[in-house]
C-alpha positions as CSV (number, residue, x, y, z in Angstrom):
1,M,-1.2,-9.6,-9.3
2,A,-1.1,-7.1,-12.2
3,F,-1.4,-4.1,-9.2
4,Y,1.9,-5.5,-7.2
5,E,3.8,-6.1,-10.5
6,K,3.2,-1.6,-11.4
7,F,3.3,-1.0,-7.9
8,L,6.4,-2.6,-7.0
9,E,7.8,-2.0,-10.6
10,A,8.9,-5.9,-10.5
11,N,8.6,-8.6,-12.5
12,I,6.8,-11.5,-11.0
13,N,7.0,-15.0,-11.6
14,F,3.9,-17.0,-11.4
15,Q,3.7,-20.9,-10.1
16,D,0.6,-22.8,-10.0
17,M,1.2,-25.2,-7.4
18,G,-2.1,-26.7,-7.2
19,D,-4.3,-25.2,-4.4
20,F,-1.3,-22.6,-3.7
21,K,-0.9,-20.0,-6.5
22,M,2.0,-18.1,-5.7
23,A,3.6,-14.7,-7.1
24,I,7.6,-14.7,-7.0
25,L,8.7,-11.1,-6.8
26,G,11.7,-10.5,-8.7
27,G,14.1,-8.1,-7.3
28,Q,12.6,-8.4,-4.2
29,Q,12.5,-11.1,-1.3
30,G,9.2,-13.1,-1.1
31,A,6.2,-14.2,-2.5
32,L,2.6,-13.1,-2.8
33,V,0.5,-16.5,-2.1
34,Q,-3.1,-17.1,-2.9
35,H,-4.7,-20.3,-1.2
36,S,-8.7,-20.4,-0.6
37,A,-7.9,-20.8,3.2
38,Y,-6.4,-17.2,3.1
39,K,-8.9,-14.4,3.2
40,P,-8.1,-10.5,3.0
41,S,-8.1,-9.0,6.4
42,Y,-7.8,-5.9,8.4
43,A,-7.4,-8.1,11.4
44,G,-4.1,-9.8,10.6
45,V,-0.5,-9.0,10.5
46,M,0.0,-5.5,8.4
47,M,3.2,-6.0,5.6
48,Y,5.4,-2.6,5.1
49,L,6.9,-2.2,1.7
50,N,9.6,0.1,0.8
51,A,8.8,2.6,-1.6
52,H,10.4,3.0,-5.0
53,L,9.1,6.3,-5.4
54,P,8.4,9.3,-3.1
55,I,5.8,8.2,-0.8
56,V,2.9,10.5,-2.2
57,E,3.7,9.4,-5.5
58,Q,3.8,6.0,-4.3
59,M,0.4,6.4,-2.7
60,A,-0.9,8.2,-5.5
61,L,0.0,5.1,-8.1
62,A,-1.7,2.7,-5.8
63,E,-4.7,4.8,-6.2
64,Q,-4.3,4.6,-10.0
65,L,-3.7,0.9,-10.1
66,G,-7.1,0.6,-8.3
67,G,-6.2,0.5,-4.7
68,R,-7.3,2.8,-1.5
69,I,-5.5,5.3,0.4
70,L,-6.6,4.1,3.8
71,R,-4.2,6.3,5.9
72,P,-2.0,9.3,3.9
73,A,1.3,9.5,3.8
74,A,2.4,11.2,7.3
75,L,6.3,11.9,8.4
76,I,7.1,9.7,11.3
77,S,10.5,11.6,12.3
78,E,13.2,12.7,10.2
79,D,15.2,9.8,10.8
80,F,12.5,6.9,10.0
81,G,11.0,8.8,7.1
82,Y,7.3,8.5,6.0
83,T,4.6,6.1,6.1
84,G,1.1,5.9,4.9
85,I,-1.5,3.4,4.7
86,I,-3.0,1.3,1.8
87,E,-5.5,-1.2,0.0
88,D,-5.1,-3.2,-2.4
89,T,-7.1,-4.5,-5.2
90,E,-7.8,-7.6,-3.2
91,G,-8.8,-6.0,0.0
92,N,-5.4,-6.4,2.0
93,R,-4.4,-3.3,3.8
94,I,-0.6,-2.9,3.2
95,G,1.9,-0.2,5.1
96,I,4.2,1.6,3.0
97,H,7.4,3.4,3.7
98,S,9.7,6.1,2.1
99,R,12.6,8.0,3.2
100,Q,11.2,10.6,0.8
C-alpha cells in the first residue's frame, strides 16, 4: 500500500476486517481491498486513475516506487488528454489519465 500512498499523494486509512484488508483512500472515493481470493491479473478489469502530476512525471514516479511502465504516455486527443499504463508493485495493471 506504500506504493499507492506515495503514488496518489493520499493518506490511507488501513482497516483489518479479518479475511479482508482494506486501504481507504483519503481524499479519494474508493478503497483498495486485499483478500486471498483476489489475484493480480492482466485479464480482468483495468482501473484508470487520474494523475495529479503531468503524465510523464506520474509514470516516472510509478517506476521510482517499484512499478513498471507497460505502455508509455500517449496523447489520445486534445480534448481527452493523455493515457498510459503501469504495473503496480503487486502486479496489477493500472491505467493513468492526465490532461497534461
